[in-house]
N, C-alpha and C positions, 0 to 999 in steps of 0.2 A: 627190701626198699629203703631207701635214703629218706629218713624221717627229717633230716636237717636241710635238705635243698630240694625236697620235693616240689612239683609244680601242678598248679591248677590245668585241669582240662579246660578245653574250651566250652562254655557253656550259653550259646548265644540264645537270645529268644527271636522268635521267627517274627520277621518284619510284616510278614502279609497280616498279622493281627491288627496292625494299624487302617487295614482297609484303606489304603492311600488311592487319592483320586488324581486323574492327570491334571485337572482344573477345578478351583474353588473360587466362588462368587462373594461379594459381599451380602451383608443382611441388612435389610432396611424396611421398617414397617411390616414385619413379619415375613417377608419373601426375600429369598435369595435372587439377587440380581445383578446382571453385568455394571460395571463402574466405567465411568467416561475415562478414568484415569490411565497412566500407562501400564500395562498388565507388569507384574515383577515376578521374578523366579525365585522360590524358596530353594535353598540348597544345604543339602546333608554336609555339615561341617567336618563330618568324619570320614568323608568319602570324595568330598566335592560334585559329588552329582546333583544334578537338578532333581527335585522331588516333586515339584507342581508349579503350574503356572496360576497366578492371585490375580484376581481382578482387583483393582485400584479404584480410590474415590477421587472425583473431581470437586472443586468449590461446588457445583451445582449438586452434587451428590450429598456433599456435608450440610448443605441448608436442606435439601429434601428430608435428610434423616434426624435433622433438629427440629423439623416442622412436624414429622411423625411421633418425635419424642413429646412435644407439646401438646399434640392433640390426645395423645393417649394419656398424658398427666392429667389433663384438664378434663378429660370425658371419662375416663376409667379408673387408671391407676391411683391417682391423687384421691379420689373419692371413694375407693373401694376400702372395707373396714380390715383391720388390720389382721383379723382371723382369716378372713379370704385371700389376702396378700401370702401369708404364710403357707397356706396350702400348695400356692405354687412354687413358692421357694423350697420347700420342702421336698416338692417332685422333683425339681432340679437337682437337688441335693441326691435323693435317692438315685436319679437317673446317671448321674455322674458316677457314683459307687458302682452302679450296674456295668458300665464300661470304662470302668478304671483299665484292666489290660489294655485295652484300645489306644485309650487316651495316653498311657504311658510310653506304649512304643512308638506313638505319633509324636510326643513331646521329645523323647529321647532321638529319634530321627531328625527332628527339625531343629533341636538345640544345640545336641551333642553331649548332654549331660547322661552319665550311666545311667541304665535301666533300672538299678536298684534305686536310685535316688528318685528318678520319676514314678515308681512305682510304689517306694516305701515312705516318700514324703511328700511329692508336688501334688500328686492326685489326691490321696485322702486328706491333705490339709485343705485342698479346694474343696472338698465334698463338705469338710467339716465346716468351713465358714459358711455355706448355705444352711447347713442344719442349724448351726448355733443362731445366724440372724433370722432363720424362721422363727425360732423360738421369741425374739423381741418384737416381731411385727405388730402383735397384739398386746404388748406391754409396755409401749412407748411412755402412756402416762405415768408410769412407775420408774422411768430412767432417770428422775431428777432433773429434767428439763422443763418442768413446767406441768401444768394438768392436761394441757391438750398441745402437744408440740406439733407443728405442722411440717410438712417436707418443703424441699427449697424449689423445685422444679424439675429443670432438665440438668442432669450431671454430664457434663462433658469430660471424659477419662481418658488418660493417654499413660499406657504401661509400656515396660522395658523388655528385653529379650532374654533375661536372666531365668526369670521363672514366668513363662508367658500365661500357662493356664493358672495357676495359684495366684498370680496378680490380676487376673481377670477376675477371677472369683473374688479376691482380697477387696476389688473396689465395687463389682456390681453388687455383690449379698448385703451389704449394710445399706447402700442405695435404693434398692429395691425394698429393704425393709421398712424404712422410713418414709415410703411414699413416692420416691422420686423417680423419673425414668431415666435412661440411659442413651449416651452415643458414646462408644470404644472404640478408640484406636488401637489395635496392638502392634507391636515393633514390626517393621519390615522384613526383618531376618527370620520372625518366628510367629508368623499368622494362623498357622493350620490349625493347633489345637483350640484356639479362640473361636475359628469358624464352624469346628467340631461343637463347640460350646453353644454356637447359634443353634445348629441341628438340634440338640438337647432342649434347648429354649424353645423352638417351634415344636418338637414333641411333646413338651410340656403344656401347650397350648397355652402359652403367657400370651393375654392380647396384644396384637399388631402395635409396635412402635415402642413398647416398653422397654425393649433392649435394640440396639441398633448397633452393628459391628462393620467398622469402616476400615479395611486394610489398606495401607499406603506408607510413604515415606514422611518424614518431618514437614513437609509442605501440605499434608494433610491435618497433622496435628496442630499446626499453627490454626488453619482456618477452622479447626474446632472449638480451639481455645479462645479465639477471637470473635467468635460468633455473637452475634447480639442477644441470640435466643436461648444462651445458655447461660443459666443460674450460679452454677457451681461448677468448679475445675479440679480434679484429684489427678496429678501428676507424679509419676515415680520414675527417676532417670537421672541424669547428670546433673550435678552442680551448674554447670554453664547455661542449659539449657532452662532450669530451675529459674536462674537469676533473669533470663530473657522475659520468662512467662510472668514474673512477679511484676516486673517492669510495664509488660504491656497491660496487666489487669489492674494496675493502680489507679485508683480514683473511678473505677466501673462499678463498682459495687458488688461483684462476685464473689462469693465466697471460694477461698481457697487452700487447699493442702499441697504440701510438697515434701516428698521424701526422696532424698537426694544422696549424694555420696558419702562415702565415709572413710576413715583411717583409724580404725579402732585399735586401741591398745589391750592386749591380752597380758595380763600381770601376774608373774609367778612369785611366790615369796617362798624363801627359805625352807618354809616348813611344810609346804604342800606335797601331796603324795604324787611323786615324778612322775611315775609310770601312769596314773590316771591323767595328769596334768599335759603329758605327751599325748595321749588320745584326744583330748581337747582342743590341743594347738591344732593337731591335724585337721581334726574336724572345722577347727575354725577358720581356715585358709585354705585348705585343700579341697572341701566339699564345694561341689559344682563348679570345679576346676578355678575356685576363686572367684568367680563370677557372681559375689555376694555384697550387696552394699555396705553390710555389716559385718563382712569378714575381720576377722583379726590378724589383722595384714602386720602390726607392728607386736612383735613379743617383746616384752619387758621382764628381764630375768634378774632376780636379786644375784649380785656379783659372786656371792660365795659358792652357788650350784650352777653357776652359766656354764662352766667346761662340763659337769656331768650330765646336765640337761640337753646340751647340744650335742654329745655322744649319742644319748640315747634318743634323741630327736631325728639324727642323721640315721640311725638304723632303722628306726620305725619308717622313715620315709623312702628308704631304698627298697621296702617290701611293696610300697605301692604299686598297682598294675595299672599301666596307663595304656590304652588302645581301644579298642572295638566299643562304643558305648552301649551296644546292644547285647554283650557279653555280661551276663550276671555277674562274673568276677571281676570286671572292671571297677577299678576305684576312681581313676581321673579319667574322663572323657576327652573329647575334643574341644578346644577353643571355638568358641560361636562363628566367628567369621574372619576371614584373613586381614581385615581392618584392626581387629580386635589385637589378632596376632602381633601384626606389625607393632602397634602400641606398647604391647607387654615386652616386645624383643628391644624397643628402643629405650625403655625404662630400665631394663635390666642392663642395658650396655653402658647408661649413665651410672650406674651402682658402680659398675667395675672401674670406669673412668675416675669416680670421685673416691675411690680406694677401698670400697668396702670389699669383704673377703666372701666369693660366690663359692659356695658348693650346689651342685646340682645331681639329683638323682641319677644314677648310672644307668635306670631303665631303658630298655629297648623302644624306639618310637615307631609307629606305623610309616610306611613308606608314603601313603598320601593321605591327605587329610591336614586340617590345621591344630597341631599338635605342640604344647609345651612342656619339659619335664619338669616337674616339681623343683623348686629352688630355694634353698636358704642362703640370705646373706648376714656375715657377723661382722663384728667390729665396726657396725652403722652409727654413725652420726647424726643428731636431729638435723642438721643443714643439709643433709643429703636427699635428693628428689626422691628417691625409693622410701625415705621415711616420712616425705611430707605428701607427695602426690598420690591418687588412688590409682593402684595399678589394674586391678580388676583381672586378676589372673592368679597362677598358682605360684606366688612369691612373697615370700616372708622376710621380713627385715627385723634383725635381732637386736637390741640395745639392752645395756645390763644400769641396774641402779643399786644403792648400799641402803637406804634408808626409804621408810614409805613416803616421806616428804618428797624426796626426790623421785620416786615413783610417780607421785600425783602431779609432780610438775611437768614431767615427761611425757605423762599420758595426757595432759590437758595441754601440751604444746601442740595444738593442731587447729586449723579451721573449723574441723568438721566436729560432729557432736552425736552421733547415732549410736553407740553402742561402746561398749567395754567388757572385760572379763576380768574376774580376781579368783586365784589360786591360792589357798591359806586353809590351814584347820581352825583358824581363831574366828569364831565369828563376830568378835567386837572389831577386828580389822575388817572383816568383809564390810559390816555397817558403816565404819570409818570411812573406807574408801568410796563406797555408794553414795554417801551422803556428800562427798566432796569432787568425784569425778563428773565433768562436764560432758555426759553422754545420758540419750534418753533412755537407753536401756544397759542395765548393768547385768551380768551373769555371775553366778557366785559358783565355783567348782565345777562348770559346766560351760559349754558354748554353744550358739547358734540354735537354742529352743525356742518354739514357736508354738503359740496356741491362740485359736481365735479368740477366746476369752480374754487376754490379756492386750492391753492398748501397746503399739509398736510405733515409733517415731522418733525424730530428733531434734536438734536446734542447731543454732549457728548456721554454717554452710550445708549442713545434712537435713535443713528444710523445718518446716514446723506442723503442727496438727497431729494427731494420734489417728489411728487406723486399727479396728480391733477392739474386742470388750466393750463394756458401755460407755467409755470415753470416745470411742471411735463413732457413736452415734452421732454426736453432736456435729460433727462436719456435715452432715446430711439432714439437719434439721434446722428450721427457721428459728432461733433462738439466740 
């Protein structure tokens, strides 16, 4: 047996576990109904096959859903004691956990992410958000927002395609815990797990109208955000759309939280444990194919260790397995859509034109589907597009620095401000950097660690407001 060049045998998960249906309908006022919008087809990005046809909402459907949410809030959910709301939320959490394998396979099919990530991260964390917020529902008087905090009313929520189920849980759970009702629009390329979550909500016997889920494209999101019956808007997505939403809502009195793009700096000092740092770098940029708003897409390495670190990084990235997302051995799955693959390809080409040194993993790519090999750019300067624009793909830009002050200046040289990472054995340096980095989240000697008890969010062009933890409750309370 060759212990140096051995290969993993295929270990595919069965797609039958997803219980895929030929068609899905929107969820309004406790029932699955046909929408009046143009149906969309959800495509498997790994094979380019159509998975299912999905009913979408029209303007009239948005109005109907918002009115259903208002009735549910005024007559039932907003008046319900927190301890009773908690029972429903806990029931949803438990049912997500019970159907975890089904949800993970469906997420992998619809999104393109590796099954091991959907199974080990997305679904468990989605359940954890409901479990956590169930605990808050009867304790809001002790959250620090006054003796009798009240819900806002109807929350309009628009979520992205990179973590479909997790983002739905991230938005819905705190809204319900605080006594609000919800109208949620999932991304048009990944609506399926949100609609299975609607099945769970129906099975949990949540009162009709408390949660409504409307598939559709950007026009449905715009109708929802601008609807006069919505009291609170929560959006996760691109900075460009976030700016449009903020402009549209200015002066309306609606409460708004935005979680937008990022260009996070992952900073490695010369005293960092390099092998550990390499694993953190790989996790920071290649997790979920780089489709992560807080991805560590800029690597800042102290000049004295740059050559050694790059060699280790190339060797490690070359071992990443790119391919079938349903294979349990796959490390990097499919890019979510042809449109996103085109954007990644164009930005990578700009990096080469501007003089950066490209290294791409020699891994084989499948013949069908939307795939992009993990890529690392060296000799990157701060003016290059690959150092300034969010690529949202498996592409890393490497810059160097000599002193902590230079690292700080380069890390903060971005219009974004969502996250950052620091790798060093000196606790004092971690605290010094974290205090000065303009980022909402700073990880120390790790990256991409999430927990429902911890607030998450950014500032500058990465948005505002916090989601998760006690701090995240404020966005859904009239305080």
